C-alpha angles and dihedrals in degrees: 000000000000091000091052090051092051091049091048092050091048090051091050090049090051091050091047091050091048091050093048089051092047092052098035113146118258115253116283124223122185121210108195116197123199106218147339101231091086110066096213097074100060097022102046119003100048099047093042092049092049093048093048096047093044088057095047096043110027112210095019115150114230123192114195114196130177120210093200091223094306117126091195091052090051091051091050091048091051092049090050092050092050089050089052088055103258111182096199133023118205108193133188093189124226090201121019093210098043090048089060087073089058092050092050092048091049092046090054087060093043091249112142119225123213112202105219119209092327123068117233108216134213097015140101091265115179102203143355130206120187150117125265098271094183087060089051091057092045092051092050094048095043092053089053092049092049092051102043132067135241110294094016114165111235136190124204119208110190129197129246115326090219094056116089090209091059089057092049092050088048089051090054093047093052093044087065101033106036095073089052093047089051094055096038093245085126128017124221107221097177143333125208135181116219120214112228093000084271113180092206091054090047089053091051091048091051093048090054093046092050090051093050093044094044088237091297096143127125102184143002122216101206118184097222144012096252094057090042088059090056091046091050089053089056091048092049090056088059096042091249103113109121092014090067108045125210134200135216148158138235101059088242121177091256092044095052091045090052090050090052090048092050095242095108117043100202142002117198107229117225110180104223087184085076099038100054094048089048090057090044090053091054092047091050092051090051092050090049093049092246136126113253112252098202100069110128104165147015126231124194112226096188094271109042141011100253119213103236147185109217118189131200127248131217125206111228123199134150091288095064106014090116085073087079089059097047094046092051097246094123091051099044099037105030101030096248144314094294090059092049093049096042109129094002124120116261090242092076091068089081089075092056098051 
């Protein structure tokens, strides 16, 4: 009798195991976003990543979580996803140093981390997908140099001090401008870092700088479009918008509209339609037990040489803004030309023809 019971229990266990295998959950990937003040994260990166990975790994589960500019929230989200059994973490880090804790925790559970857009330093990072942020800063600064005169008084508004990309953009800006500051060919009025890339904070910073400088400013090198929008609001209040040009990156709807209006001189175009699929391709390879085939570079993060996908950037100003129409960006990201031109004077159409 006892032997029969043991056999029966073993059979039940076998059936239970078979059922659990048959109904095993599909693999889980977590995509952790840093904040919601920059439109690209929720509007472009997340949906494109999901679509690309769904196609590469049918049935994959994808959790998209936004840390709302809180490093501690992002860490909690990562911990929760690891507990749920995530097989890959894709992280656009709020704080490059705090995110290292996440990478180490994931590595302890053999879960690879892909740093998305922002490098995570001093950690056993598996992969990195981004654009050349130093080139972004150089493009912004060079546009400003090319469109201001000898002795022009410039302001620099940097991004978040906790974001590695902000430091790389800053590096590019100073590579172009520091030699000119040194000779007096351009004059640095003020430089300010902006926590969280927050447009409202950038506006407040610009208002204070204008007050201190008695409005004696000729150009503002802003690190991204969102902050540029806040800066332009501060300039408008003083009747300086359009007279004092700004810069930015992301080719956001607001940024491109400001370029068309002549308030913002340049927006550095980073085609997220390439970045999100590149990250999805790496995630799919990991889930399939393969080596990613799209790696084109390595970047040292202070601990390891990280296999990376580095993408090119393109400066967009009034002279070539129609590129965003012909390459489909206006259609796919803004919802069409009518949406881009909504509320703008008819005169801006000349730049799109």
